[in-house]
N, C-alpha and C positions, 0 to 999 in steps of 0.2 A: 226931660228924657230926650226930646228931639235935639235940643241944643247940645246935649252930651254926645249924641251920635254924630252930629255935624262936626263937632270939635275933634272927635276921634278919627274922622275920615278927612280931616283937613290936609291940604297939600302943604309941602314945605314952603318956607318963605323964599323970597328972592335971593337972599344971601346963601340959603342952603342950596338952592338950585345952582347958583354959580359955583359953590364949593363942590357940588356933585359933578358938574361938567368939568371942573378943573381936575378933580380926583379921578374922573373916568378916563382921562387921557394919560394916565401915568404909565410909565414904561414897565418892563418886566422886572426892573430892579427895585420897584416900590415895595413897601413893607405891608405885610398882612399879619396883623397881630404881633408886630415886632420881628417877623421873620421875613427876609427877602424872598420873593417868589421868582421862579425861573421859567414861568410860562410866557411865551411870546404872545403879543397882542392881547394880554390879559387886561381886563377892565375891573379895577378893584375900588370899592368905596371904603374910605376910612375916615370917620369923624373923630377927631381928638379934641376934647375940651371946647366943643362948640357952645357958645354962650346961649344962643337963641334956642338951640335944641335942648339944652339943659333946663331952660325955663318952661318947657312944655310939661303937660301932665304925664304921669307915668304910662297911662294907657295910650296916650297919643304917641309917645315915644315907641312903645311896643308895636302899635299898629304900623307906624311908618317903617320901622325896621323890618317887620315881617313882609310888607309889600315890596320893599326894595330888595330884601334877600331873595325873594322869588324871582324878580327880574334879573338880579345879579347872577343867580344860579343858571338861568336860561342863557345869559350872555356867556357865562363861563363854559357851558356845554358847547356852544357854538365855537367859542375860542379854542376849546380843546380839540374839536373835530378838525379845525382848520390848521392847527399847528403841526409842525414837523418835528418829530423827536430827533434830538441830536445823536443819541446812542442808546442802544438797548442791549440786553443780554440775549443770547441765542435762544434761551428757553422762552423769553417773553416776546420774541419776534413773531411767533406764530399767531399772536393776537392782533398784530398790526396788519394794515392793508398791504396787498401784494404789489404795490408800486415799486418797492425796492426788493431786490432778490437777495436771498441768503446764499452766500458763497458755498456753504456746506449743505445746502438743501438739495432735495431730489431733482428739482428743475435744473439747477446749474450742473449737476452731475450728468444728467441726460444730454444737456446742451454741449458740454465739453466733449462727450463721446461723438456727438454729431459733428461738431466743428473739427475734431481731430480727423474724422473721415473726409471732411471737405478739404482740409489742409493737404492730406495725402493725395486727394484727387487733383488739387491744383498743382502740387509738386510733380505729379505725373503728366499733366497736360502741358505745362510750360515748355519742356524740352521738345514736345511734338511740333512746335512752331519751326524748329530747325529743318523739319522734313518738308516744309512748304516749297522750298526751292528745289528745282530739278533742272537738268540740262537737256537740251534738244540736240538733234542730229547735226544741226548747223552751228554748233559751238556757241550757244546762247543760253541764257538763264531765264526760266519761266516760273510761275507760281501755280501750284495745284489749287484750282478754284474750289472744287468740291471739298477738299480737305480744309481749305480756308474757312468755309462756311461752318463746317462741323466743329472745328476747333474754336471758332468765335462763340458759338452757342454754348459749348461746354465750359469754356473759360469764363464767359459772362455768368453762367449758372454758379460756378465756384466763387466768383467775386461777390455774389449776393450774400454768401455766408460770412465773408469778411465784413461786409457792411452791417449785417445783423450782429456780428460779434462786437463791433464798435458800439452799437446801441445797447447791447446787453451789458457791456463793461460800464457804461455810464449809469446803469440802473442796478449795479451789483454792489452791495455793501462790502466793507472790508473790516478786518479785526484791528481794533486800535492797538498799536504796539505797547502802550502803557498798561493794557489790561491783560497781557499774556503771562502775568506772574502766576496766576492760578486758574485752572479750569480751561474752558474753551475760549475765553476772552469775551470782550464786549464788542458788538457790531456797531460800526459807525454808519448811520443811514441818512445822514444829511446829504442831499443831492449836490450841494455846492462843494462840500469837502470831497465827495466821491469824484466829482469832475476834476477838481484840482489835482487830486492824487493820480488819477488816470492820465491826465495831460502831462504830468511829470514823468510818467513811467513808459507805458507801451503804446500810447495813442499814435504817435508819429510812425512807429514801425508798422502797426496794423493799418494805418491809413496808406502808407506806401505800398503795402502788400495788396490793398484793395483797388489801387488805381488800374484802370483798363489800358495799360500802355500798349500791349501788342495789338489790341483792337484798333486803337487810334493810329498806329503805324500802318496797319493793313488797309483800313477803310478811309483814312483821311490824308495821311502824308504821302503815301505812294501814289494813289489815284490822282491827287491834285498836282503831281509833278514835282513834289518837294524832294524826291529822291529817285534815283534809278535803281533797277533791280541789281545792278552790279555793286551798288553801295549798300544794298539792303542787309547784307550779312553783318556788317559792322553795327547797324541799328539793332538787328536781332540780338547780337551779342550784348550790347550795352543795355537794352531794355530787359531782356530775360534775366541776365545776371544781376542787374540792378534790383529786380524784384525777387529773384530766387533766394538770395541770401537772407533777407528779412523773413520770407516765408519759411525757410528752413530753420531760422532762429526761433520762430514762434512754436515750433513743434516741441522744443525742450521744456519751456515753462508750462505748456499745456499738458504734457505728459506728467510733469511733476505735480500739477494740480490734481490730475486724475489719481495718481498714486497716493497723494496726501489725503484725498477724500475717501478712496475705496480701500487703501492699504496695499493693493496690487494693481498692476497695469491691466492684467487679464485675469479672468476667473479660473481658467484652466491652464495647465502647463503646455498643452498642445497649441492653444491659441497664442501663448507667449512666444513659443518657438516659431510659429507661422508669422507673427508680427515682425520678429527680427529677420527672418528670411525675406519678408516683403521689403524691408528697408534695404537689404543687400541687393535685391533685384532692382529697386528704385535707383540705387547708385549705378548699377550696370546700365540701366536705361538712360541715365544722364550721360555717362561716358560714351555710350554708343551714339547718342544724338549729337554730342559735341564732336565726335570723330567724323560723323557724316558732314557736318557743316564745315569743319576744317578741311575735309577732303574737297568740298566744293570750292573753298578758298584757294587751296593749292592748285586745283584745275584752272581757276580763273587767273592765278599768278602765272601759270604756263601760257595761257592765252595772251596775257599782257606782254610777256616776254617776246612772243612771236609778233605781237602788234608793234612793240617798240622798234623792232628791226625793220618794219615796213612803214614807218612814219615818213612823211605827213599824210599818207593816204589812208591811215588807220587811226581810229580813236576808240576809247574805251566804251563809248556808247553803243558800239556794234555788238557788245556782249548781251545786250537786252533783246529778248526775242521780239519785242515790239518794233525793232528796227529791221526785221526781215522784210525784204521787198525793196529796201533802199539800194539804189544802183551802186553807190560807192561801197556799201557793205558787200554786195554780191561780187563786185570786182575784187575786193580784198580777199574775200573768202575763197574765191577760185584760184587766186595766185599765191596764197600764203601756205597752203598745205598744212594748216593748223591741226586738222584732225589726225593726221599721221604723226606729227611731231609731238603732240601732247598725249602720249601714251607711255606707260612705264617701260615698255620694251624698246622704245626708240633711242634711249640714251640722251635725248635732248635736255630733259629736265629731271631733277631728282624729286621723286615723290615720297621716298622714305616709308613711314608707317602707313601712308595713305594710298599705297600702290594697289592694295586689294580693293579698296573702296572705288578707286578710279576705274578699275577693271570690271568689278562685279556689281557695283551698287549704283553709281551715279547715273548711268544711262537707263536704269530701270524705271518704268513709269508706274508700276503697281506699288502702292504704299506699303502693304503688309509684307511684301517681299523685302523691301528696303529696311523696314523697321526690325523685323526679326533677325535679319543678318547683322544689323548694327547692335541689336541687343545681345546676340551671341558673342560679338566681338568684345563688348564691354564686360560681360560675365567671364569670358575667357581670360581677359587681361587682369581683371581684379583677382581672380583665383590664382593665376600664374604670376601675379605681382609684376606683370609687364616684362617677363624674362625673354619672351620670344619676339620682342619688338626690335626691328632693325631701323634705326633712325638715320636721317640724313644730317647734314651739318647745320641745319636751320635751328636757331636758338629757340624759337617758339615751339617747334616740334619736339625738341629735346626736353623743354620744360613740361610739355604735355605728357611725355613718357614718364618723367620723374613724378609728376602728380599722380599718374595712374599707379605707379609702384608704391608710393607712400600711402595713398588712399586705399589701395588693395590690401596692404599690410595691416592697416588699422581696422578696416571693416571686416576683413576675414578673421582676424583675431577676435573681434567683438562678436561676430556671428557664431564662431565655434564656442566661445565662452558662454554666451547667453543661451544658445541652444542646448549646450551640455547642462547648464544650470536648470533650465526649464524641464528638460527631459528627465534629469535625475530626480527632480522633485516628485515625479510620479512613482519612483521606486525607492524613495528614501526610507520608507517604513520597512520595506523588504531588506534593504541593506542594513538598517539598524538591527533588525531581527537576526540577520545572518551573523553580524558581529557579536551580538549577545549570545547566540548559540555557540559560536566558536569559543568565546570566553567561558561559557558553561562547561563545554567539553574539556577544555584545558584544566579548569578547576576540578572537575570530577576525576580526571586522570591524575592530577597532582595529589588529591586526597585519597586516591586508590579506592574509590567507591566500588562496591560489588556490581556485577552486571545487572542484577535485577533492580537495584536502586537507580542505576543509570537509565535503564529503560523507562522507569516510572517518571523520572525527570524529563526525559525526551517527550514522552506522551503528554505530560502536562503542558510543556511549552508549545508543542504542536497544537494541542486543543485550544490553548489560550489564544494563539495566533489566529486560528480559524474563527474563533468567536469574536475577537475584538479587532483584528487586523492591525495589531500593534498600537492601537490608540489607548492612552491612559484616560479612561472615561472619568475617573474620580478627579484627577488633576485638571481635566478640561472643565468639569462642572464647578469645581471649587473656585475657579477664577471668575465666574460669572456672578452678577448680583443675586441677592437672596430670592427676590421675586421671580426673576427669570429662571433661576435654578429650580425653584419650586414648580414652575409651569412645565419645564422640561421633564422633571421627574414624574410629574403627574401624567404627562403624555406617554412616557415610556413605561411606567409601572402600573398605572391605574387599572387598565384592563386585565393585566396579569394578576394583580392583587385581588381583584374581584373574583378570580377563579378559585381562590382559596375560600372555602365555605366559612371559615372562622371570621373573615373580614367582609363577607358579602352583605351582612346586615348593618354595617356601620355607616354613619353619616359621612358626607363629603369632607367635612372639616377634619375628622379623625383620619380618614383615608389619606388626606393630604399630608398630615403629620407622619403617617406610616410611610408613604411614598418618599418623603423627604429624607427619611433615615434608613431606607433600604439600601443595601450594597450588593452588587452582583457577586455571585460565587460560582466558581467552576470546579467540578469534581470529575477527574478522569475515572475510567472504569477500574474497579478494584481498590478504590481509595476508602480507607476507614475514616468516616467523618467523626465518630466518637466511639469509645469503647466503654463497656459496662464498668461502672465504678469510677470513671474519669470525670473531672468537673465539666459541666456544660457551660460553655462560654458564649454560645449564640444559638439562636433559633432559626431554622431553615424552612423556607417555604418553596416547595418544589414547583418548577415551571416545566421542565422537560427532563426525561430520564426516569429511572427507577432505582430505588434503594431497597436493601434487605435489612430488616430490623428484627433482631432476635435477642432473647434473654435466657439465662440459666438460673434465674432467681438467686443470684449471689453465688453461683458456682455449685449449687446443690446437685448431688448425684441423682440421675434419673429424670431431671426436669429440663425441658427445652421447649421454648415457644418462639415461633417465627411468623413474620408477616411481611408483605411487600408494600412499600410506600411508593406511590406514583404521582403524576402531576395533580395539582390542586390539593395536595396533602402537605403535611409538615412533620417535623421531628424536633426533638429538644424541648418538649412541652414541660419538662421539669423546671426549666428556666422561667416559664410563664407562671407556674405555681409559686416559685420563689419570688418573682417580681410582684405578684399580687398579694403577698403576705404583708399585712399592715406593719409588721415589725420584722423585716427581713434581716437575716444575719449577713455578716460581711462575706463569709465563705460562700462560694458558688455551690449549687446543688450538684450531687453526683448523678451520673446517668444510670438509669435502671436497665438500659438496653445497649446493645452494640449495633451500630448503623454502618453499613458498607454499601458502596455504590456498585451496582451490577451492570451499569451502562454509563455513558457520559451523561452527567447531570448538570443542568443549569438551574440555579436557584437564586433566591434573594435571602440575604442574611440580616437578622436583627441582633446586634450585640447586646450584651447584658445591660449596658448603660442606656442604650436606646429603647430596649424593651421595658426598662423600668419606667421611662417616661410614657410609653404607649400604654403600659399596664395601668398607670394611674388614671388614664382616660377610660379604660374598660369599665370602671365602676359606674360610669355615668350611663351605661347602656342597660337594657332590660336583662337582668342577671339570669333569669330562668332560661330565656332563649339562648343566650350565649353559653350558659352552662351545658345545656343539652347539645349544642353544636360542638363544644369542646370535647365532651365525653364521646360523642359519636365518631369523631375523626381522630381521637387520640389512640395510638397503638397500645399504650399502657392500659388505658381504660378498656379497650377492646379485649385485651388478653384477660384482664380480671373478670370482665363480664362473661367471657367464654368459660372460664374456670367455674364461675358461680353457677352458670346454667348447667354445665356438665355435672357439677356436684349435686345440684337439685334433682337432675334426672336420675342419677345413680341412686340417690336416696329414695326417690320414688320407686325405682325398680326393686330396691332392697326391701322396702316396706311391703310391696306387692308380693314378693317371694315369701316373706315371712308369714303374710296373711294366708297364702295358699297352703303353706306347710301346716299351719294350725288347723285349717279347714280339713285337710286330709287326715290329721291325727285325731280330729274330733274334740279338741280342747277349746274351751270358750275363750273369747277375747278378753284380755285383761286391760280394763281402762286405766287402772292405776299404773300399769307398767309403762304406758305411753309408747308402745312399740309402733303403733300406727301413726303416731304424731311426732315422735322424737327418735333420733338415731342413738339408742342406748345399747352398748355392747354387752352388758350383763343381763341375762334373761331373768325372769321372775323365779323365785324359789319354787321347787316342785315341778317345774316344767320339764316334760320329756324331751323337748327340743333344745334344751339349754346348751348341751355340748355342741350340737350341730350349728346352732345360730352363732355361738361364740366363735367357732372356727370359720364360719362364713364371713362374719364381720372382719375378723383379722385378715382373711384373705383379700377382702376388698381394699383394706388399708394398705396391704403390701403391694398390690398391683396398681393402685391409683392413690398415691399418697397426697397429691395436690388437690384432689377433688372432694375431700371430706370437709363438710361444712360444720360450722359451730353448732354445739348442742343448744346453746343459749343465744339469744339474739344479740348481735353486736360483738361476740367473742370469736376468736380464730384460734384453732388448734395449732400447736407447734408444727412447722414444716409446710404450712399452707401459704400460697401466694397472697400477700396482704393487699388490702384495698388501697388504691392510690390516694394521695392526699387531695382533699377537696379544695380547689382554688377559691379564694375569697373574692367574689365578684360584687359584693355588696358595697354600697357607698359608705365611706368612713365618715362618721360625724366628727367634725373638727371641734 
């Protein structure tokens, strides 16, 4: 026995161990059971036709395989956790770790909105660097130090978002192009493939946008003497434009991604209009800042012209405010009269479209005054398409005016079109309703409908608009999945359905089936829902409003029964009786009552087909409870019950009167005649009251023909309101 145990627990031979080590290092392309595996770093053991292993006993083989299978399973689990999936479907992505972001996930959608705001902030901040330069009284250029610090902080804050965007793009999966044939496609979540794809597309553009070039210029190049302030304008132009174009380019694919993920750029029409207006103001902001910097350049060009006439005593370095106090500069400034020459009114130099800036803006030290004046200039020129600009003969100035005219034409057209589209979307339903109402009026006039019918049509259309606001609810719900449609119907209808006592005792499963098949119905005041004798095609459950239900018992003379149906009640119960019949006929039942709306009515309707399905579920409920509820709230059963009670009361009164007459006449009670128990019109022979009783009974019948009850149980005399058909709530044995 011990030997057997030791042989069962024996370790593999040396050859087996070598084979095991050799097979453990197989790559992902090795076979497992004849099938190549695609797991990276997988360690799979596969013995095929091993002679030594085949020589072992069966129990030893089994023990060895079990022990190795356990170890192999553990290694496989570790391998599976460490591996990186090459691609997954979007539905399976939720189960994976969050190291790779889903481009259609909620996280990326939120980040895209945040990054869009950061891009707009950066586009707004960059032109503000043009306002850093200002002129002093002694014809020199200086930098606004406080504005320099503020813009550096804000620009650095915006650059952080571009760096985060680069990191997010390296961790964001993309949809494989080959998987877009059907559905949402397959996500590629391999980091190496994501990185390669990103480096080939937008990486260099976003890296260029994230570089802090203006900060480097302000805090490293200029302070270290690498450039004078007179030459700073060209650096500002090159650095800002060099980065502004890629930043502006990134707005468009980002907006496209937001629209592709959400369906719309903004949730509301007003937000969309405000977004387009903000883009137009941003363009005005850029034009105004460029106009200010070009005005500074034109002013410096005038200074250089004066300086050229005074050479060699003058050099361009005098235009830097750091040179104030230099004796040579002070000598040149006092003899050149540069302050009076470089003004638009002197006629010495042509300032063209920059004349207003030289006069009103350049010498101002307050930033906000300069900024808003330039912003107004940009907004004015874009809206006027540059028509009020008087240019000089300088080519650069003329090109700038042409750019303003073209850009203003394009942006103004886009602004008007987009704002009109967004604002009209708020009233599109009203416009559709107005067009439909116009078509209805033309049709009624063409068909020469009488005024009363036209008024009815107008009232119905008006009431339908007030109730639904022009939204086709059925078409909207029919486009949704079945489960979502069921949940919405339950949310909208469940509380209202529970107000109907007939449905109050039903279980949730049956209520869901009812809610799913209910359709809203609107009835203006004075509408006949059904007339007596007409087929009943639907059953209505009243939510709001009141109905008048009456019957003449088939048009019989002298008969009229009326009742009012209000909220939490129903009508068309004949259809329920028809649907509950185990062997229903094809023809729909006829209505026993006329139903007319006496106010605007909102209700839910169940068609005959839907009611047939619901009625088949009724039989699974407690029949007695449902039968009592149905009888209590049914107008037809109420009328019959009232007639039955009235007939019994009058029968009792008639018996009592006959008994009093016999007592007064002294005649004994005749048990055989049954006068006290039955309503018999023929008195017993020999009675002295025979003639009077006969005339009294005939009078009762003439005055109250519908209240006479049957002499025998279960029979009804001709001309009396018949008992309604009893619905079959019992379970049908299949």
